[in-house]
N, C-alpha and C positions, 0 to 999 in steps of 0.2 A: 481529423476526428478519429480516436483510436478504434472504434469500432469496425470504420471504414474500412483502415489496415486488419484488422483478424478479419474479417469477412475476405480479402483478397487472398492472405499467407492461407485461410482455411480451402478457397476454390483451388488454391495451386497445391494444398496438400493434397487434397481428392483428386487432379488433376496425375498427381507424383506416385500415386498408390500407398502416402502415407498416413494409414488410418490412428496412429497414437495420435501424431499433431491436429489431426482432425475433428478425431474426439474432444481433444481438450479444447480447442477451438471453438468446436460447437456446445460445449459443456457452458463456457464464460459468456456466448453469444447469447447463451437459453438465461442464463441472470442477467445477463441487460434487458433481454424483453420480459422475464419476471416485474422488474422495477420500473418498466414501463405501464406498467397495468397497474402498478398499487396506486393509493388515490393521491398519497404525496407528492409521486412525479412533474418536477413540474418543468423537464426540458435536461438536455445532457448538457456539461461545460466538459473540458477534458479533464479538472480537476476532479468531478465527477465521476467519469467513465477511470479514473484511477483509483480514486478511493475507493469502488467496487470491484476492482482487479485484486486490490492490497487486500480488503477484507478480503476476498478466496484466499488467495497467497498464505494470509495470517492465520486460516480452520486448517489448510493444508502445512504447517509448518509445524502448527500444535501439534497434529497427526502424528506428523514423522517424528517430534521428541518422543510421545506418547509410545509408539511402537517401537522405536529402535532399531529393527533391522527387520532385513524381509523385501520378494518380492514388491508388496502395497509400496514399501519407503521407495524403493529404486523409481518406480513410477511417480509418486508426489514427486519427489528430487527433477527427475525429468519435466514437471508440469510445472514446479516451482522457478526453475531455470528459460524455461520458456515462455512463461509471463513476466521476469523480471526488465524486460527492458519498458514493459508499461506499466509498474510502479510509480508511485511520486518519487520522484526526483531531490530530496533532502540535501541540503547546506552541508557544506562540510562543517566538521569542527571551527574552525577559525571564524567563517564566514557564521555560523550561527552564537558563538561567544559575543561578534563586531553586534549580531542584531538583538541578544536580550541580557546585556549586560545592564544597558541605561536601564531598561524596565526591572531589574534588583532593588534602584536605587527606591523605586516605590512599594518595593512589596515589603510585609513584616514577618512573611514565613514562607519557607520552600512551596507549600500548598499553592497558598496564592500566586506565585510567583511563576508558578506552574500555569495555573488557571488563565493567567493574564499572557503569557508568553502564547501559550496555546487557543485560546481565541484569537488573539489578533495573527497570527501566522502559521496555524494548522496546517498540515500540508507540504509544509515548506521545512520544517526544523524536525528532529528526533528526540518524541518526550524523554528519552532514556536520558540522552545527551544533554540535553534541557533539567533534567533535574537534578547530573552529575555537575554542572556550569553551578546550579545556586545552592548545591550543598560545598561547594570550592569560595563561593561567595561569601560563607558563612549563614546563609539561611536553615535555620530547624522546621 
């Protein structure tokens, strides 16, 4: 499980005196703990762990876009880089295209197409790429 690997990295960062890495890892591990306390929580899967990390990274990227530059931006970029290996692994364009093109035959509109694809393949495909492919296939 990803959490176990993060805990090990956090312990190693503590031993190495790497306060920045330790802080980032402690923060994300805290988010796992918060999620476990919610009423909707029904256990961890690798996909759920990656989704939690992706949500956190998405927030960091939005903050970076708004701030543009400065020491906090550099801190957030470092945090994003540290967590990137744990993000969902999306299919490349060729694999995504092969997966979603057959679905387009059953869709009448772009929104319907995207909905159908994401319902079946969420976490495996990039929604932006799915939209692009749908547009190229003539869906509006």
